[in-house]
C-alpha positions, 0 to 999 in steps of 0.5 A, a space after each residue: 696198067 698194061 702187061 708192060 709196067 710204064 712206071 716211068 713213062 713221065 720221062 717222055 715229057 722231058 725226053 720228048 718235050 723238045 720235040 713238041 716245039 713244032 711249027 704252029 699247026 694250020 687252021 683245021 679241016 673239017 676232018 681234022 676238027 672231027 678227029 680232034 673232038 673224038 680225041 677229046 672224048 677218047 681222052 675224057 672217057 679213058 680217064 673216067 674208066 681206067 684212072 686208078 682213082 674211081 673218084 677222079 680225085 673229086 673232080 666234077 668230070 662231067 662239068 669238065 667235059 661241058 666246059 672244054 669240049 665246046 672250046 675243042 669244037 671251036 679250036 682253030 689249030 691242033 695246038 689249041 686242041 692240045 693245050 685244052 686236052 692238057 688243060 683237062 687232064 691238068 686239073 688232076 695235078 698229078 704226074 704222067 699225064 701228057 699229050 704227045 704230038 703226032 710228029 714224034 711217031 713219024 720222022 720229019 718230011 724227007 727223012 730228016 730227024 724229028 725236032 728232039 733227035 739232035 744234041 750239041 753235046 751240052 747237058 744243062 741244069 738251072 742252078 740258082 736261077 742261072 742256066 749252066 752247062 753241067 756236062 759236055 760230052 766228049 768229042 761233041 760239038 760243044 767240046 770241040 768248040 771249047 764250051 765248059 762246065 759251069 758256063 752260063 747259057 745266055 741265049 739259045 737261037 732266039 730265045 733269051 734264056 735268062 728271061 725265059 728262066 726268070 719268067 718261068 721261076 716266077 710262073 712256077 715258084 709254088 710248085 715243088 717241082 719248079 727246078 724240074 720245070 726249068 731244068 726240063 725246058 732248058 733241056 728242051 731248048 738245046 735240042 733240035 733236028 740232026 744237022 741244024 745248027 744252034 746258035 748260043 751266047 754263053 758266059 764263060 768262067 772270067 765273064 767274057 761272052 762266047 758266041 758259038 754255032 753248034 751243029 746238032 748231032 745224033 745223041 751218044 748211044 742208040 735210038 730205042 725201038 718204039 714200045 707200043 705207043 711210046 715213040 723211039 727215044 735216044 738211049 745211052 749207057 755209060 760204065 767205067 771203074 774209077 781209079 780201078 776201085 769203084 764201079 760206076 754206071 749211068 744211063 738216061 732212061 729205062 727204055 729198050 730192055 733188049 739193049 740196055 739190060 745186057 749192058 747193065 748186067 755185064 757192067 755190074 758183074 764186072 764189079 764183083 771185086 770193087 769197093 762199091 758201086 755208084 749208080 748215077 740216075 741224074 737226068 734219068 727221066 724213066 721208061 718201062 719199070 719192067 727192069 727194076 726188079 732185075 736191076 735191083 736183084 744185082 744188089 739184094 741177095 734175100 728173096 721175097 724183098 719188095 720194091 713196092 706195090 702197084 695199086 690199080 683200080 681193081 687190084 694190086 701187084 707187088 714189085 718183087 725183087 729178083 735176086 741174082 745168083 752172085 749179088 754184089 754185096 758192097 756199098 751201093 751209092 745212088 745219085 739223083 737230081 731234079 731230072 731223075 723221075 719215076 723209074 729212077 725214083 723207084 730204084 733209088 727209094 726201093 733200094 734204100 728202103 731195102 737197106 742196100 743203097 745211100 742216095 746222094 744229090 738234090 730232091 728228085 722230080 716227084 713223078 711216081 706212078 704207073 702209066 701207059 700211052 695210047 694213040 688218039 684218033 687224030 694221031 697224037 699220043 696220050 700218056 695217063 696214069 693207071 696206078 699208084 706206087 707205094 714203097 714198103 716204108 711208106 715214103 711218099 714220093 709222088 708230088 714230093 720226090 726222093 729226099 737224099 740221104 746226103 744233099 749236094 747240088 751243082 754250083 757254078 763254082 765247082 762246076 767251073 773247077 771241074 768238080 762233081 761234088 755229088 760223086 765226090 761225096 758218094 765215093 768219100 762215103 764208099 771209102 769210109 765204109 771200106 776203110 780204104 780211105 779217100 782219093 784225096 
């Protein structure tokens, strides 16, 4: 635990995973090998000294060091070293462990963008074993090329997406977070440097194959400022009134509070007379937990309400809601899916525990630990958990996910029909609470 509450830094795994798809590193020089060995020792000792469980989950940490350190000493490339570090911390089978390649911290040579900074405008999910276009950003390259929600993504550049999805499904069939892994890998495959074209093969609603070349452009919104050892990431925020009656906000990460919080505050304040508010956290991969208490304060009028307790090795800290002077008291619907992580899970479960929200969508990722990120001697970043999070209701979310009150999921049929059944269910519930009927 650091001074900043990095409850949701696991989101970096998905936000930045595309950036880790860098070319294989060359063979290590003697100096690089020395720094890699120092990095292994740093990771090993940091976990030993700072993990929230002093028993380290019963792992024989000394034996793991004896097993893996010689392999680091003999590794031929930096990628091999990263894999060994991931194997070391992967023995915990917990969220919020990640090795972030050093490339994430510096722009590519010549001032070009990093491998994950560009987007085609497609937001995708794996649904029932198919890689589907879930949303197309307005005026994006995909939108201009006529790509529609519900189309199946068959191939991205040289990657056979169908085969890749099938292989990952088999590999992770027993994992609770299988859908998170699949959709995260798909999102990573679509990302790339700004200006680099992506060649896609897609199957449209009529079954015809469409081949398109989409030049990747900067993400909507803005690039965050680096926070400590957390690299800059794309952040966007959307808000609108739906039919003039229901407030709607969506954002992709709890990052850059100096720019995100004013937008959130202004939007919620403008919804004071709305029938209800929808907070769309689908695909929100988390970030800094500092914003949670302030956001929740827009919907909780009672002082002393807690979102939960962060328990570290040497103490605990309650996350107390900070009520706003004029909070919104109407119905609140929160939308989640398999890529909703950490802070988004805390906000959803926390507001539900406080009796202030109903949750719609699919089970979330189940990644709720407090963590921090540090730089290693070799330049890579190391994210590791420092505390567990406990909800007032006793709900277990780490490794399980937030179970929605109303389960709704995307299907190819509804996407092709232009429907968002999760949002529809949320609005229908808000209408039932206000007695003003539905829009249909």
